[in-house]
C-alpha positions, 0 to 999 in steps of 0.5 A, spaced: 460 458 460 465 454 465 471 457 463 468 464 463 467 463 471 474 460 472 477 466 468 473 471 473 475 467 479 482 468 477 482 475 475 478 477 482 484 473 485 489 477 481 486 483 483 486 482 490 493 481 490 494 487 487 490 491 492 494 488 497 501 490 495 498 497 493 496 497 500 502 495 503 506 500 499 501 505 501 502 504 508 510 504 507 510 510 504 506 513 509 510 511 515 516 514 511 513 520 511 511 520 518 518 519 520 520 524 516 515 529 519 517 527 526 525 528 524 523 535 521 519 537 528 525 535 532 530 539 528 525 545 529 524 544 536 532 543 537 533 550 534 
């Protein structure tokens, strides 16, 4: 029983790390997308 609880805790910690890195990636992609859209809008405006 003790072992099972420990495994569950370790699993939860791994999931937390996974979720955090996923969120960081998502935010980075989002920022890149915003930048790209911003550049497109500038190009359109300068025409």
